[in-house]
PyMOL commands that place a pseudoatom at each C-alpha (Angstrom):
pseudoatom trace, name=CA, resn=UNK, resi=1, chain=A, elem=C, hetatm=0, pos=[24.326, 38.130, 42.678]
pseudoatom trace, name=CA, resn=UNK, resi=2, chain=A, elem=C, hetatm=0, pos=[22.022, 38.700, 39.727]
pseudoatom trace, name=CA, resn=UNK, resi=3, chain=A, elem=C, hetatm=0, pos=[18.391, 37.455, 40.681]
pseudoatom trace, name=CA, resn=UNK, resi=4, chain=A, elem=C, hetatm=0, pos=[16.309, 36.761, 37.278]
pseudoatom trace, name=CA, resn=UNK, resi=5, chain=A, elem=C, hetatm=0, pos=[13.079, 37.473, 37.906]
pseudoatom trace, name=CA, resn=UNK, resi=6, chain=A, elem=C, hetatm=0, pos=[10.252, 35.871, 35.033]
pseudoatom trace, name=CA, resn=UNK, resi=7, chain=A, elem=C, hetatm=0, pos=[6.870, 36.622, 34.935]
pseudoatom trace, name=CA, resn=UNK, resi=8, chain=A, elem=C, hetatm=0, pos=[4.653, 33.758, 33.705]
pseudoatom trace, name=CA, resn=UNK, resi=9, chain=A, elem=C, hetatm=0, pos=[4.263, 35.996, 30.764]
pseudoatom trace, name=CA, resn=UNK, resi=10, chain=A, elem=C, hetatm=0, pos=[7.798, 35.594, 29.936]
pseudoatom trace, name=CA, resn=UNK, resi=11, chain=A, elem=C, hetatm=0, pos=[7.747, 31.946, 30.538]
pseudoatom trace, name=CA, resn=UNK, resi=12, chain=A, elem=C, hetatm=0, pos=[5.398, 31.400, 28.038]
pseudoatom trace, name=CA, resn=UNK, resi=13, chain=A, elem=C, hetatm=0, pos=[7.034, 33.310, 25.691]
pseudoatom trace, name=CA, resn=UNK, resi=14, chain=A, elem=C, hetatm=0, pos=[10.124, 31.355, 26.006]
pseudoatom trace, name=CA, resn=UNK, resi=15, chain=A, elem=C, hetatm=0, pos=[8.167, 28.266, 25.919]
pseudoatom trace, name=CA, resn=UNK, resi=16, chain=A, elem=C, hetatm=0, pos=[6.246, 29.273, 22.342]
pseudoatom trace, name=CA, resn=UNK, resi=17, chain=A, elem=C, hetatm=0, pos=[9.856, 30.346, 20.776]
pseudoatom trace, name=CA, resn=UNK, resi=18, chain=A, elem=C, hetatm=0, pos=[11.278, 26.835, 21.994]
pseudoatom trace, name=CA, resn=UNK, resi=19, chain=A, elem=C, hetatm=0, pos=[8.210, 24.692, 20.893]
pseudoatom trace, name=CA, resn=UNK, resi=20, chain=A, elem=C, hetatm=0, pos=[7.623, 26.902, 17.636]
pseudoatom trace, name=CA, resn=UNK, resi=21, chain=A, elem=C, hetatm=0, pos=[11.476, 26.027, 17.107]
pseudoatom trace, name=CA, resn=UNK, resi=22, chain=A, elem=C, hetatm=0, pos=[10.991, 22.350, 17.736]
pseudoatom trace, name=CA, resn=UNK, resi=23, chain=A, elem=C, hetatm=0, pos=[7.813, 22.105, 15.566]
pseudoatom trace, name=CA, resn=UNK, resi=24, chain=A, elem=C, hetatm=0, pos=[9.915, 23.480, 12.685]
pseudoatom trace, name=CA, resn=UNK, resi=25, chain=A, elem=C, hetatm=0, pos=[12.513, 21.141, 12.684]
pseudoatom trace, name=CA, resn=UNK, resi=26, chain=A, elem=C, hetatm=0, pos=[10.343, 18.158, 12.626]
pseudoatom trace, name=CA, resn=UNK, resi=27, chain=A, elem=C, hetatm=0, pos=[8.023, 19.970, 9.902]
pseudoatom trace, name=CA, resn=UNK, resi=28, chain=A, elem=C, hetatm=0, pos=[12.058, 20.290, 8.069]
pseudoatom trace, name=CA, resn=UNK, resi=29, chain=A, elem=C, hetatm=0, pos=[12.703, 16.466, 8.835]
pseudoatom trace, name=CA, resn=UNK, resi=30, chain=A, elem=C, hetatm=0, pos=[8.969, 15.706, 7.516]
pseudoatom trace, name=CA, resn=UNK, resi=31, chain=A, elem=C, hetatm=0, pos=[9.548, 17.159, 4.282]
pseudoatom trace, name=CA, resn=UNK, resi=32, chain=A, elem=C, hetatm=0, pos=[13.162, 15.852, 4.302]
pseudoatom trace, name=CA, resn=UNK, resi=33, chain=A, elem=C, hetatm=0, pos=[11.629, 12.281, 3.658]
pseudoatom trace, name=CA, resn=UNK, resi=34, chain=A, elem=C, hetatm=0, pos=[8.957, 13.285, 1.094]
pseudoatom trace, name=CA, resn=UNK, resi=35, chain=A, elem=C, hetatm=0, pos=[11.469, 15.539, -1.032]
pseudoatom trace, name=CA, resn=UNK, resi=36, chain=A, elem=C, hetatm=0, pos=[14.630, 13.649, -0.643]
pseudoatom trace, name=CA, resn=UNK, resi=37, chain=A, elem=C, hetatm=0, pos=[16.226, 13.612, -4.213]
pseudoatom trace, name=CA, resn=UNK, resi=38, chain=A, elem=C, hetatm=0, pos=[16.409, 10.327, -5.628]
pseudoatom trace, name=CA, resn=UNK, resi=39, chain=A, elem=C, hetatm=0, pos=[19.656, 9.167, -7.952]
pseudoatom trace, name=CA, resn=UNK, resi=40, chain=A, elem=C, hetatm=0, pos=[19.435, 7.762, -11.303]
pseudoatom trace, name=CA, resn=UNK, resi=41, chain=A, elem=C, hetatm=0, pos=[19.712, 3.856, -9.677]
pseudoatom trace, name=CA, resn=UNK, resi=42, chain=A, elem=C, hetatm=0, pos=[16.706, 4.569, -7.281]
pseudoatom trace, name=CA, resn=UNK, resi=43, chain=A, elem=C, hetatm=0, pos=[13.880, 6.105, -9.820]
pseudoatom trace, name=CA, resn=UNK, resi=44, chain=A, elem=C, hetatm=0, pos=[13.343, 2.960, -10.622]
pseudoatom trace, name=CA, resn=UNK, resi=45, chain=A, elem=C, hetatm=0, pos=[14.276, 0.650, -7.996]
pseudoatom trace, name=CA, resn=UNK, resi=46, chain=A, elem=C, hetatm=0, pos=[10.831, -0.843, -6.925]
pseudoatom trace, name=CA, resn=UNK, resi=47, chain=A, elem=C, hetatm=0, pos=[12.973, -1.898, -3.399]
pseudoatom trace, name=CA, resn=UNK, resi=48, chain=A, elem=C, hetatm=0, pos=[13.932, 1.900, -2.741]
pseudoatom trace, name=CA, resn=UNK, resi=49, chain=A, elem=C, hetatm=0, pos=[10.439, 3.041, -4.454]
pseudoatom trace, name=CA, resn=UNK, resi=50, chain=A, elem=C, hetatm=0, pos=[8.383, 0.802, -2.186]
pseudoatom trace, name=CA, resn=UNK, resi=51, chain=A, elem=C, hetatm=0, pos=[10.065, 1.959, 0.912]
pseudoatom trace, name=CA, resn=UNK, resi=52, chain=A, elem=C, hetatm=0, pos=[9.939, 5.553, 0.335]
pseudoatom trace, name=CA, resn=UNK, resi=53, chain=A, elem=C, hetatm=0, pos=[6.327, 4.920, -0.586]
pseudoatom trace, name=CA, resn=UNK, resi=54, chain=A, elem=C, hetatm=0, pos=[5.770, 3.700, 2.456]
pseudoatom trace, name=CA, resn=UNK, resi=55, chain=A, elem=C, hetatm=0, pos=[7.477, 6.568, 4.455]
pseudoatom trace, name=CA, resn=UNK, resi=56, chain=A, elem=C, hetatm=0, pos=[5.054, 8.754, 2.863]
pseudoatom trace, name=CA, resn=UNK, resi=57, chain=A, elem=C, hetatm=0, pos=[2.059, 6.818, 3.638]
pseudoatom trace, name=CA, resn=UNK, resi=58, chain=A, elem=C, hetatm=0, pos=[3.070, 6.576, 7.229]
pseudoatom trace, name=CA, resn=UNK, resi=59, chain=A, elem=C, hetatm=0, pos=[3.035, 10.493, 7.221]
pseudoatom trace, name=CA, resn=UNK, resi=60, chain=A, elem=C, hetatm=0, pos=[-0.672, 10.452, 5.273]
pseudoatom trace, name=CA, resn=UNK, resi=61, chain=A, elem=C, hetatm=0, pos=[1.051, 11.901, 2.011]
pseudoatom trace, name=CA, resn=UNK, resi=62, chain=A, elem=C, hetatm=0, pos=[-1.275, 9.701, 0.116]
pseudoatom trace, name=CA, resn=UNK, resi=63, chain=A, elem=C, hetatm=0, pos=[-0.296, 11.242, -3.166]
pseudoatom trace, name=CA, resn=UNK, resi=64, chain=A, elem=C, hetatm=0, pos=[3.263, 11.071, -2.663]
pseudoatom trace, name=CA, resn=UNK, resi=65, chain=A, elem=C, hetatm=0, pos=[3.066, 7.082, -1.578]
pseudoatom trace, name=CA, resn=UNK, resi=66, chain=A, elem=C, hetatm=0, pos=[1.037, 6.471, -4.819]
pseudoatom trace, name=CA, resn=UNK, resi=67, chain=A, elem=C, hetatm=0, pos=[3.172, 8.369, -6.922]
pseudoatom trace, name=CA, resn=UNK, resi=68, chain=A, elem=C, hetatm=0, pos=[6.062, 6.185, -5.631]
pseudoatom trace, name=CA, resn=UNK, resi=69, chain=A, elem=C, hetatm=0, pos=[4.377, 2.877, -6.027]
pseudoatom trace, name=CA, resn=UNK, resi=70, chain=A, elem=C, hetatm=0, pos=[3.189, 3.507, -9.187]
pseudoatom trace, name=CA, resn=UNK, resi=71, chain=A, elem=C, hetatm=0, pos=[6.978, 4.136, -10.325]
pseudoatom trace, name=CA, resn=UNK, resi=72, chain=A, elem=C, hetatm=0, pos=[8.021, 0.937, -8.612]
pseudoatom trace, name=CA, resn=UNK, resi=73, chain=A, elem=C, hetatm=0, pos=[4.944, -0.964, -9.883]
pseudoatom trace, name=CA, resn=UNK, resi=74, chain=A, elem=C, hetatm=0, pos=[5.896, 0.314, -13.489]
pseudoatom trace, name=CA, resn=UNK, resi=75, chain=A, elem=C, hetatm=0, pos=[9.582, -0.550, -13.304]
pseudoatom trace, name=CA, resn=UNK, resi=76, chain=A, elem=C, hetatm=0, pos=[11.025, -2.658, -15.608]
pseudoatom trace, name=CA, resn=UNK, resi=77, chain=A, elem=C, hetatm=0, pos=[13.206, -4.119, -13.003]
pseudoatom trace, name=CA, resn=UNK, resi=78, chain=A, elem=C, hetatm=0, pos=[11.735, -7.361, -12.199]
pseudoatom trace, name=CA, resn=UNK, resi=79, chain=A, elem=C, hetatm=0, pos=[11.392, -7.951, -7.962]
pseudoatom trace, name=CA, resn=UNK, resi=80, chain=A, elem=C, hetatm=0, pos=[9.326, -9.212, -5.434]
pseudoatom trace, name=CA, resn=UNK, resi=81, chain=A, elem=C, hetatm=0, pos=[8.443, -5.879, -4.474]
pseudoatom trace, name=CA, resn=UNK, resi=82, chain=A, elem=C, hetatm=0, pos=[7.091, -4.564, -7.876]
pseudoatom trace, name=CA, resn=UNK, resi=83, chain=A, elem=C, hetatm=0, pos=[4.502, -6.584, -7.194]
pseudoatom trace, name=CA, resn=UNK, resi=84, chain=A, elem=C, hetatm=0, pos=[3.808, -5.440, -3.426]
pseudoatom trace, name=CA, resn=UNK, resi=85, chain=A, elem=C, hetatm=0, pos=[3.897, -2.209, -4.976]
pseudoatom trace, name=CA, resn=UNK, resi=86, chain=A, elem=C, hetatm=0, pos=[0.673, -3.133, -7.255]
pseudoatom trace, name=CA, resn=UNK, resi=87, chain=A, elem=C, hetatm=0, pos=[-0.849, -5.130, -4.157]
pseudoatom trace, name=CA, resn=UNK, resi=88, chain=A, elem=C, hetatm=0, pos=[-0.558, -1.494, -1.747]
pseudoatom trace, name=CA, resn=UNK, resi=89, chain=A, elem=C, hetatm=0, pos=[-2.012, 0.434, -4.954]
pseudoatom trace, name=CA, resn=UNK, resi=90, chain=A, elem=C, hetatm=0, pos=[-4.555, -1.871, -4.733]
pseudoatom trace, name=CA, resn=UNK, resi=91, chain=A, elem=C, hetatm=0, pos=[-5.228, -1.189, -1.388]
pseudoatom trace, name=CA, resn=UNK, resi=92, chain=A, elem=C, hetatm=0, pos=[-5.313, 2.571, -1.591]
pseudoatom trace, name=CA, resn=UNK, resi=93, chain=A, elem=C, hetatm=0, pos=[-7.937, 1.904, -4.539]
pseudoatom trace, name=CA, resn=UNK, resi=94, chain=A, elem=C, hetatm=0, pos=[-10.036, -0.448, -2.464]
pseudoatom trace, name=CA, resn=UNK, resi=95, chain=A, elem=C, hetatm=0, pos=[-9.734, 2.049, 0.495]
pseudoatom trace, name=CA, resn=UNK, resi=96, chain=A, elem=C, hetatm=0, pos=[-10.259, 5.199, -1.391]
pseudoatom trace, name=CA, resn=UNK, resi=97, chain=A, elem=C, hetatm=0, pos=[-7.068, 6.531, 0.227]
pseudoatom trace, name=CA, resn=UNK, resi=98, chain=A, elem=C, hetatm=0, pos=[-5.847, 9.978, -1.487]
pseudoatom trace, name=CA, resn=UNK, resi=99, chain=A, elem=C, hetatm=0, pos=[-7.777, 8.532, -4.728]
pseudoatom trace, name=CA, resn=UNK, resi=100, chain=A, elem=C, hetatm=0, pos=[-11.405, 8.063, -4.982]
pseudoatom trace, name=CA, resn=UNK, resi=101, chain=A, elem=C, hetatm=0, pos=[-12.537, 4.506, -4.116]
pseudoatom trace, name=CA, resn=UNK, resi=102, chain=A, elem=C, hetatm=0, pos=[-12.604, 2.520, -7.349]
pseudoatom trace, name=CA, resn=UNK, resi=103, chain=A, elem=C, hetatm=0, pos=[-12.887, -1.384, -7.135]
pseudoatom trace, name=CA, resn=UNK, resi=104, chain=A, elem=C, hetatm=0, pos=[-12.338, -1.774, -10.596]
pseudoatom trace, name=CA, resn=UNK, resi=105, chain=A, elem=C, hetatm=0, pos=[-8.912, -0.235, -10.073]
pseudoatom trace, name=CA, resn=UNK, resi=106, chain=A, elem=C, hetatm=0, pos=[-8.406, -1.986, -7.149]
pseudoatom trace, name=CA, resn=UNK, resi=107, chain=A, elem=C, hetatm=0, pos=[-9.011, -5.440, -8.774]
pseudoatom trace, name=CA, resn=UNK, resi=108, chain=A, elem=C, hetatm=0, pos=[-6.773, -4.384, -12.013]
pseudoatom trace, name=CA, resn=UNK, resi=109, chain=A, elem=C, hetatm=0, pos=[-3.717, -3.791, -9.391]
pseudoatom trace, name=CA, resn=UNK, resi=110, chain=A, elem=C, hetatm=0, pos=[-4.281, -6.971, -7.251]
pseudoatom trace, name=CA, resn=UNK, resi=111, chain=A, elem=C, hetatm=0, pos=[-4.677, -9.528, -10.318]
pseudoatom trace, name=CA, resn=UNK, resi=112, chain=A, elem=C, hetatm=0, pos=[-1.397, -7.608, -11.617]
pseudoatom trace, name=CA, resn=UNK, resi=113, chain=A, elem=C, hetatm=0, pos=[0.141, -8.224, -8.610]
pseudoatom trace, name=CA, resn=UNK, resi=114, chain=A, elem=C, hetatm=0, pos=[-0.862, -11.314, -7.644]
pseudoatom trace, name=CA, resn=UNK, resi=115, chain=A, elem=C, hetatm=0, pos=[-0.176, -12.541, -11.231]
pseudoatom trace, name=CA, resn=UNK, resi=116, chain=A, elem=C, hetatm=0, pos=[3.655, -11.700, -11.117]
pseudoatom trace, name=CA, resn=UNK, resi=117, chain=A, elem=C, hetatm=0, pos=[6.197, -12.379, -13.433]
pseudoatom trace, name=CA, resn=UNK, resi=118, chain=A, elem=C, hetatm=0, pos=[5.915, -16.468, -14.705]
pseudoatom trace, name=CA, resn=UNK, resi=119, chain=A, elem=C, hetatm=0, pos=[8.446, -17.731, -15.182]
pseudoatom trace, name=CA, resn=UNK, resi=120, chain=A, elem=C, hetatm=0, pos=[10.845, -14.671, -13.177]
pseudoatom trace, name=CA, resn=UNK, resi=121, chain=A, elem=C, hetatm=0, pos=[9.283, -13.634, -9.846]
pseudoatom trace, name=CA, resn=UNK, resi=122, chain=A, elem=C, hetatm=0, pos=[6.242, -14.815, -8.817]
pseudoatom trace, name=CA, resn=UNK, resi=123, chain=A, elem=C, hetatm=0, pos=[2.975, -12.703, -7.490]
pseudoatom trace, name=CA, resn=UNK, resi=124, chain=A, elem=C, hetatm=0, pos=[2.144, -11.431, -4.246]
pseudoatom trace, name=CA, resn=UNK, resi=125, chain=A, elem=C, hetatm=0, pos=[0.312, -13.612, -1.892]
pseudoatom trace, name=CA, resn=UNK, resi=126, chain=A, elem=C, hetatm=0, pos=[-1.911, -10.653, -0.379]
pseudoatom trace, name=CA, resn=UNK, resi=127, chain=A, elem=C, hetatm=0, pos=[-2.435, -9.324, -3.666]
pseudoatom trace, name=CA, resn=UNK, resi=128, chain=A, elem=C, hetatm=0, pos=[-3.603, -12.810, -5.129]
pseudoatom trace, name=CA, resn=UNK, resi=129, chain=A, elem=C, hetatm=0, pos=[-5.641, -12.894, -1.696]
pseudoatom trace, name=CA, resn=UNK, resi=130, chain=A, elem=C, hetatm=0, pos=[-7.439, -9.929, -2.458]
pseudoatom trace, name=CA, resn=UNK, resi=131, chain=A, elem=C, hetatm=0, pos=[-8.399, -10.631, -6.116]
pseudoatom trace, name=CA, resn=UNK, resi=132, chain=A, elem=C, hetatm=0, pos=[-10.404, -13.580, -4.939]
pseudoatom trace, name=CA, resn=UNK, resi=133, chain=A, elem=C, hetatm=0, pos=[-12.000, -11.711, -2.292]
pseudoatom trace, name=CA, resn=UNK, resi=134, chain=A, elem=C, hetatm=0, pos=[-13.391, -8.789, -4.686]
pseudoatom trace, name=CA, resn=UNK, resi=135, chain=A, elem=C, hetatm=0, pos=[-14.504, -11.616, -7.325]
pseudoatom trace, name=CA, resn=UNK, resi=136, chain=A, elem=C, hetatm=0, pos=[-15.821, -13.198, -4.720]
pseudoatom trace, name=CA, resn=UNK, resi=137, chain=A, elem=C, hetatm=0, pos=[-18.542, -10.817, -3.380]
pseudoatom trace, name=CA, resn=UNK, resi=138, chain=A, elem=C, hetatm=0, pos=[-18.741, -8.585, -6.920]
pseudoatom trace, name=CA, resn=UNK, resi=139, chain=A, elem=C, hetatm=0, pos=[-16.508, -5.535, -6.037]
pseudoatom trace, name=CA, resn=UNK, resi=140, chain=A, elem=C, hetatm=0, pos=[-15.013, -4.304, -9.277]
pseudoatom trace, name=CA, resn=UNK, resi=141, chain=A, elem=C, hetatm=0, pos=[-16.417, -7.282, -11.311]
pseudoatom trace, name=CA, resn=UNK, resi=142, chain=A, elem=C, hetatm=0, pos=[-19.062, -9.100, -11.854]
pseudoatom trace, name=CA, resn=UNK, resi=143, chain=A, elem=C, hetatm=0, pos=[-19.504, -11.731, -8.850]
pseudoatom trace, name=CA, resn=UNK, resi=144, chain=A, elem=C, hetatm=0, pos=[-17.238, -14.945, -10.299]
pseudoatom trace, name=CA, resn=UNK, resi=145, chain=A, elem=C, hetatm=0, pos=[-16.983, -17.849, -8.139]
pseudoatom trace, name=CA, resn=UNK, resi=146, chain=A, elem=C, hetatm=0, pos=[-14.635, -19.750, -10.157]
pseudoatom trace, name=CA, resn=UNK, resi=147, chain=A, elem=C, hetatm=0, pos=[-12.401, -17.076, -10.247]
pseudoatom trace, name=CA, resn=UNK, resi=148, chain=A, elem=C, hetatm=0, pos=[-12.276, -15.945, -6.743]
pseudoatom trace, name=CA, resn=UNK, resi=149, chain=A, elem=C, hetatm=0, pos=[-11.698, -19.926, -6.250]
pseudoatom trace, name=CA, resn=UNK, resi=150, chain=A, elem=C, hetatm=0, pos=[-8.815, -19.402, -8.754]
pseudoatom trace, name=CA, resn=UNK, resi=151, chain=A, elem=C, hetatm=0, pos=[-7.384, -16.471, -6.866]
pseudoatom trace, name=CA, resn=UNK, resi=152, chain=A, elem=C, hetatm=0, pos=[-7.561, -18.165, -3.632]
pseudoatom trace, name=CA, resn=UNK, resi=153, chain=A, elem=C, hetatm=0, pos=[-5.713, -21.531, -4.391]
pseudoatom trace, name=CA, resn=UNK, resi=154, chain=A, elem=C, hetatm=0, pos=[-2.984, -18.680, -6.366]
pseudoatom trace, name=CA, resn=UNK, resi=155, chain=A, elem=C, hetatm=0, pos=[-2.285, -17.274, -3.178]
pseudoatom trace, name=CA, resn=UNK, resi=156, chain=A, elem=C, hetatm=0, pos=[-2.356, -20.393, -1.332]
pseudoatom trace, name=CA, resn=UNK, resi=157, chain=A, elem=C, hetatm=0, pos=[0.490, -21.757, -3.811]
pseudoatom trace, name=CA, resn=UNK, resi=158, chain=A, elem=C, hetatm=0, pos=[2.213, -18.327, -2.701]
pseudoatom trace, name=CA, resn=UNK, resi=159, chain=A, elem=C, hetatm=0, pos=[2.339, -19.108, 0.674]
pseudoatom trace, name=CA, resn=UNK, resi=160, chain=A, elem=C, hetatm=0, pos=[-0.587, -17.362, 2.017]
pseudoatom trace, name=CA, resn=UNK, resi=161, chain=A, elem=C, hetatm=0, pos=[-1.424, -19.478, 4.765]
pseudoatom trace, name=CA, resn=UNK, resi=162, chain=A, elem=C, hetatm=0, pos=[-5.007, -17.739, 5.836]
pseudoatom trace, name=CA, resn=UNK, resi=163, chain=A, elem=C, hetatm=0, pos=[-6.591, -19.165, 2.497]
pseudoatom trace, name=CA, resn=UNK, resi=164, chain=A, elem=C, hetatm=0, pos=[-7.840, -22.401, 3.281]
pseudoatom trace, name=CA, resn=UNK, resi=165, chain=A, elem=C, hetatm=0, pos=[-11.648, -21.170, 4.738]
pseudoatom trace, name=CA, resn=UNK, resi=166, chain=A, elem=C, hetatm=0, pos=[-11.753, -18.807, 1.428]
pseudoatom trace, name=CA, resn=UNK, resi=167, chain=A, elem=C, hetatm=0, pos=[-11.116, -22.257, -0.504]
pseudoatom trace, name=CA, resn=UNK, resi=168, chain=A, elem=C, hetatm=0, pos=[-13.517, -24.463, 0.974]
pseudoatom trace, name=CA, resn=UNK, resi=169, chain=A, elem=C, hetatm=0, pos=[-16.264, -21.801, 1.253]
pseudoatom trace, name=CA, resn=UNK, resi=170, chain=A, elem=C, hetatm=0, pos=[-16.050, -21.297, -2.510]
pseudoatom trace, name=CA, resn=UNK, resi=171, chain=A, elem=C, hetatm=0, pos=[-15.927, -24.552, -3.469]
pseudoatom trace, name=CA, resn=UNK, resi=172, chain=A, elem=C, hetatm=0, pos=[-18.777, -25.607, -1.203]
pseudoatom trace, name=CA, resn=UNK, resi=173, chain=A, elem=C, hetatm=0, pos=[-20.982, -22.343, -3.064]
pseudoatom trace, name=CA, resn=UNK, resi=174, chain=A, elem=C, hetatm=0, pos=[-19.319, -23.821, -6.529]
pseudoatom trace, name=CA, resn=UNK, resi=175, chain=A, elem=C, hetatm=0, pos=[-20.884, -27.102, -6.058]
pseudoatom trace, name=CA, resn=UNK, resi=176, chain=A, elem=C, hetatm=0, pos=[-23.813, -25.946, -4.373]
pseudoatom trace, name=CA, resn=UNK, resi=177, chain=A, elem=C, hetatm=0, pos=[-24.701, -23.971, -7.095]
pseudoatom trace, name=CA, resn=UNK, resi=178, chain=A, elem=C, hetatm=0, pos=[-24.533, -20.750, -5.033]
pseudoatom trace, name=CA, resn=UNK, resi=179, chain=A, elem=C, hetatm=0, pos=[-25.210, -17.527, -6.963]
pseudoatom trace, name=CA, resn=UNK, resi=180, chain=A, elem=C, hetatm=0, pos=[-22.774, -16.298, -9.729]
for i in range(1, 180): cmd.bond("trace and resi %d" % i, "trace and resi %d" % (i + 1))
show_as sticks, trace
zoom trace
């Protein structure tokens, strides 16, 4: 019977080779997610682009996420996820993720996303609320309670259940002559 005697050094080398291979496989799968080729139908479909953007975002590849969400936002296909992509772009600029923090660009994306395509597809309820928040606090534009109230009401109409307190607060500021 053959006995195998492994030294600690041998065990360490075997483990190193195994885990190096595992890391390589994991890196290849990450690269595969980010580098998947899009066919002609996918290249302009906001639904597919939004989801691929989320895949890249989860991997902290903000540049790829931004590019995919911009493609979705600029697509000629009018679906709700086109406006969700605009909300995600607003979030990136608001937080400075993968881009320079820029409240004016965030506000621009939020208002586009919150507006939607009138008569075709409603806007994104989160984008509308975020636009209200930026106007209320004077980020990205001059503080404007009337516009903040308008965006909060739009968010409520779109189904955002968490804006009632915002609407009440802004209404009180407007009636009380709060600073503009």
